[in-house]
N, C-alpha and C positions, 0 to 999 in steps of 0.2 A: 491808487489807494489813498484815501484821505487820512492824513496824519492826525492822531489824537494824542493828548498828553499822557494817557496811560500806556501808550506805546512810545516810550521816551526816545526822542531822536538822538542818535549819535552822529557826530560830525567828524568824519575822518576820511581815510582812504587816500585821496589825491588832492593836493593843494594846487589850485590853478592860477591864482593871481594874488599878489600882495600889493598893498597900497603904496608902500614905501620901500625903496631899495637902500639898504644900509650895508657898508662894507663889514665883513667879519673881522674880528680881532684874532691875532695869533694866540693860540693856547700856550700857557707857560708849561714848563716841565713839571712832571709829577713830583710830589713831595711825599714824605712818609706820613704827614698829618692827614687826617680824614678831610673830605671835601667840606668846604665852608657852607656850600649850598647843596641841598639834597637833590636838586634837579639841574645841576650844571655838569653835563656829561663830558665836556671837553676842557673843563678847568679854566675857561676864559673870564670867569667872574660874573657871567650873566646867566640868568635862569633860562632854561629851555622848556618849551611847551610841548606836552605829549597829548595826543588825541587818539582815542580808541574808536574802532569802527570797522566797516566792511559789510558785505552782504550777510544777512543773518544766517548763521550756521555754516555757510559754505566758503566764504572768502574774507576771513577776518585778518586785520592788520593793525598796526599802530603807525602813526605818522608824527614825526618830530620836526618842529620848527625851532631851529637853533637861535639863541638869544643874541641881541645886540644892545647898544646903548639906548635904542628907541623901543626896545621890546622884541618880541618874536620877529625874526628876519626872513630872508629869502632863501636861506639854505634849508632844504627839505630832505628828510630821510624817511623812507617808508620801509617798514620791517614786517615780515611775516615768516611763516615756517618754511617757505621755500627760499628765503634769503640766505646768502652765503654765511656760513658759520652758525646759523640758528638750527638747533636740533629739531628733528621731526619733519613733518610734511603737512602741507595744507590739506585738510580732510574735513568732510562734512561732519558737523556735530562736535568738533573739538572745542568750539567757543574760545579759541585763542584770542586774547585781547579783550575778553569780556570785562575784566577789571585790571587795573595797573596801579603801581605806586613806584616811588623812587627813593633811593638811599644809597650811600656809599657803603656797600655791604662788605667789601674787602679792605676798606680803609686805606686805599691807595691814593687818595686825593681827587678822585673822579667819581661823580655820582653814577649810579647804575640804575637801569630800568628793570622793573619786575613786572612780568606779564603773566596773567593767569590763563590756564586752559582747563576749566573745570570739567569739560566733557571728554577730555583726552583718554583714549583707551591705552592701556599698558599691557602688552602681551595679550593674554586672554581675559584680562580684567577690564570690564566695561566701565567707563566713567570714573577711572581712578583719579584723574586730574593731576595737575602739576603746575609749578611756578618756574617760568623761564627767566633767568637773570641774564640780561644783555649788558655786558660789561662796558663801562666808560673808559676813555683813554684820551690822550692829547688830540687825537683826530676825531673824537666822538664815539658813538656807540659802535661796537664791533661784534665779536663772537658771543655765544650764549652757553649757559649751563642750565640743565633742568634739575629741579628738586621735586621729586615726586611725593605724593601724599604718604606720610608715614603710617597712616591708619590702615590696618590690615583689612583686606576685602572680605566681604561676606557673600558666599555663593557666587564668586566671580563678579561681584558688583562693588565698585569703588565708592568713595565718599564725595566725589565731585568737589575737590578742594578748590576754593578760590573764586566763588561767585562774587565775593567782595574781599578787598585787601586793605591792609594798613601797615605802615612801617613806623618804627620808633624804638627807643631803648626801653622796652617794656619791663625788663627785669632789673634795670638800674645798674648794670655792670659796666656801662660805658660803651658797649658795642651795639650796633643796630640789629634789631630783630624784625621778624615778619609775622603778622597775624593774618590768618585767612579763614574764611567761613568753611564749614564742613557740614555735609548732610548727614553725617553719622552722629552718634550720641556725644561726640566730642564738642559739637557745636561750633567752636572756634579752635583752631590749632595754632600754637605759638612755636615758630621755628627760631631757635636762638642763634645769634651771630657771635663772632664774625663768621663769614662764609668764605669759601675758597672757590677758585675757578675749576677745581677738580671735583667739586660736589661736596666738600666738607662743610659741616656746621657743628654747633656745640650742643646738639640735642634738641628735644622738642617736648612740649607738654600740651595737655588738653585743658580747656576752660570749662568743660561740661560737668566737672565733678561736683560743683556746688548748685546744680540745677536738677530738677526732675528729668527733663529732656529739653535741652536748649535748641530752639530753632532760630538760628542767627541769620538775619537778613542784611544788615548794614552795619559797618564799623566806622566809628568816628574817633580818631586819635588826636591827642593834644595834651597840653599841660593844664591840669585842673588844680592840683594841690600845691603847685609851686615848688616842688622839689626837683631833683635832677632827672627823675624817671618819667617816661611817657605814660599817660593814663589812657584808658580806652572806655568808650561807651559802646555796648553791643545792643543794637536795636533789633528787637524780635519778640519771640514768645517763649515762655517756659511751659512746654506742653505737659509737664508734670503738675502744673498748677491747676486746681479745679476751677479757678475763676478765669473765664475766657472773655471777660467783658472789657479788656483793656489791651493796649499795646504798650510795651515797656522799653525803657532805656536802662540797661543793666550796667552798673559802674564797676570797673576793675581798676584798682589803684596800682600804678606802676611801682615795682620793687620786688622784694623777695616773695611777697604773697600775691603777686599779680594774678595767678590762676584762680584765686578764690574771689567770688563775687563780694564786693564791699558796699554796694548800695543799689538802689532801684528807684526809678521814677516811673509811675504808671500814668498812662494817658487813656482817657475813655475811648473805646473803640466805637466811634460814632459812624463808621463806614466811610470816613473821609480819606480814603487811600490807605487802608490798613495794611499790615504786614501780609505779604502774599500777593499783593498787586504791585504797583510801582513803589509803594511803601512810603513811609515818612522819610524825611531828609534831615541831616544834622550837620552842625558846624560848631566848633569850639572857639571862643574868643573872650578876652577879658574886657567886657563892655563897660565895667565901672572902675577899672584900673585899681582894684584892691589887691592884685597879685594872684588872684585865683581865676581859673578858666570857667566860663559859663557855657552852658549847652543851649543852642538855639535849635528847636525841634519843629520842623515845618510839616504841616498837615494840609497840603494843597490840593491833593487829588480827590475832589469832592465826589460823593456818591450820587446815584441817580435821583435821590430825593431832594437834591438841591442844597446839601450842606455847603456852607461857605468856608473857604480856606482861611487858615490862620497860622501863626507862629507862636509857640510858647518858649519862654526863656527861663531856664532853671539856673540860678546863680550858684557859683561854686564857693567852697570853703576850704579850710586847711585839711579836712578829711574827705572831701569829695563834694557831691551835690549837697547844698545847704538843707538841713532838716528844720530850720527855723524861719527861713525866708520864703515867702510865697512865690510861686511862678508868676511871671508877667506874660500877658497875652496881647498880641498885636494883630490887627487886621485892618481893612481899609475903612472901617468906621472908627478906628482909634483916632483921637484928637491929634491933628497935625499930619496924619498920613494921607497923602494924595489919593483921590479916587473915592469910590464908594463900594461897599461890600455887596457883591452880586454873585449869584450862582454862575458857575462856569468860568470864573476868573482864574482859578487855580493859584491863588495867592498862597505862597509857601511851598510850592512844588519843587522849588530849588532855593537853597540858601548857601551863603558863603560869608565868612568873617575875615576882616582885615582892617587895618588902620588907613583909611582913604585920605585923611587930611594931615597926618603926621603929628597929632596932638597926644599920642600915647594911649588913647582909648581905642579899643577895637570897635569897628562899625559893622553893620550887618546889611548885606544885600539880599533882597527877597525877590524871587521871580514870580510874576503873575502872567504866565505865558498865554492864558486864555482871555486876557483883557481885550475888550472891544475898544477901538478908538473911533468915536463917532459911529459911522455906519460900517466901519471896517471890522469884520468879525475876526476874533482871535489874533489880533495883531501882536499883542503882548507888551508888557512893560516890566521894568525892574525898579524897585523902590529901595533906597538906601536910608537906613535909620542910623543916626549918629550916637556913638557912645559918649557918656559924660558921667560926672560924679552922680552916684545913685543908680546908674545903669541906663539902658536904652529908653528912649521915649519917642513920641511922634514929632517933637519939636525940631524944626529944621529939616525934616525928612524931605527928600526929593525923589521924583520919579523920572525915569529915562526911557525913551522909546526911539523909534526911527523917525520921529518928528523933531527930536532934540537937535539943536543946532550943532553941526559938525559930525553927526552920526551918519554913516553911509546908508544909502537906500532910502526907502520910504515905506510906511506901513501898508501892508497888503494882507488880504484875507489869508489865514492859516500861516502867518509868518512865525508865530510862537516865539517872539523875541523874549529871551529870559528863560527858555526851557532848560538851559544848563548855565551854571555860573562858576566863576573862579575868581578869587581875590588874591593877587600875588604882586610883589614889587618887581616887575620886569624891567623898569627903567632905572632902578637902583638910586632912587632919590629919597628913600625913606617913607614913601607913601605907596599903598597898594593900588595896583591898576585893576580895573574890572574887565574880565573877559566874559563875553556874553555869547552863548550859542543860540542859533535860531534854526528854523526850518524854512528859511526864505526860498521862494522861487526866483531864480535868476533867468530872466526871459531871453537874454542875449546869448545864452549858451545852449547848444542843441543837445541837452541831456535831460532825462526825465525829471530829476530832482537835484537841487543844489541847496546848500545852506551857506550862511555867512557867519563868520566868527568876528566879533567886534572887540576892539581894545579901547576902553575909555580910561583915560589916565587919571590918577590921583593928583590932587593939588592942595594948596593951603586952605582952599575953601571947600574941598571935597571932590567927589567924582565930577568930571567935566567932559563934555563932548568935544571941546576944543582940542584939536590935534588927534582926534579919534582916527583909528586905522581899522581896516577890515580885510579879511581874506575870504575868497570864494572857495568853497570846499564841496566836493562831491559827497552827498549824503546817501550812502548805499544801504543803510540799515535802519529799519524801524523795529527795534527789538521788543519782544513781549516780556513783560514783567522786569523791566530794566530798573535796577536799583542804584547803580553807580552812574556817573556822568561820563561824557566822552573824554573828560580831562583827567589825566592821572593825578592822584592826590599825593 
């Protein structure tokens, strides 16, 4: 089966090789304070990388690469519903692992992993869905607790909670919360923390009350208004709106009024990967360092008529998305951006925000997984735009691919380098490292399809291929209508 970007690849299941062997550090004892890092499951001070995947519908799992001073290391843990201590059982249609996020939900000093199973049946209720929290500890991830959807079923049909997930302190009370998409009129369900290992939580609420009928497809969490609470963009449709010519990013401001929609950004539905296909992608970063988070909205999955991909950036303000500042648009014909705007490049089909050079400005990585390199079809590239006073521009933009010095492998047809992206400081040097997912074929391993995950480090001059590392990963799933990535957010 030929991979296409609208069947977004996940890279997970079994890690076969790592480029570097780094000794693991001993985890310190737990403290009463919450974890400093939302993805440090064993409390050793290094971020851990979570990948989602498995055979579509039948054999889903998550794979964890525990962190070291050099980034994700060689300690690997694979978790599924047949793992010891994990509730449930591996069953067709559960979609366990379709989305995942991380947070210290019980505030014990260790980050926890939250895994969604939107297709999970509960009793005689079909597709009720649930969120499995796999609890962190000094030795890493261990047993799990399931939080089922609080939405009452209708005619024994559930709301399929969790096709996308986000974590943060959304209500501003100092405790981590979970937001999960719902196919019911709730649209998005907020589960309030703190959580306990016996299934306790502090209630829940729906975000659907300020909509006609919210169809939520993708959740983007971050700090937009620069207060202590986490803000949320819900990318989707309001089906109660008579105007169906756009795709929207609905803004919910963190705090006491989080459940009420506080803003809205409409994007023309030009067919370029609209909601209901693999959908637009989003990332929040302060690209102009004014203290407010900005939304990068990627429209990379072009339609059959040859629409070219692009990214729109809506700058933030003290109240949310700016109502006075126009959005900025970036594509491969933007001055300074490498390459040329061509049909089928899928520029913007993946986006990630982070500070790659440590200058205090967030930068933006943009995947163009369908980019041809010479005669090599769909080899893929990643472009990094640098933040600066005034915001993002094409000045100083750089493109990376498997021809970049230090990057493992070489460009081959259908590699789709950049199909998934993550920017996180895994090396703890104050600069975010770029994690790139691909659909590479690895010819020296006798398995039908493999992928590579690449780590390109941040540096004072930006993302660099020098010292790049790579892992070879079985890619067992080519999911339909995939909205999240294989990397837990």
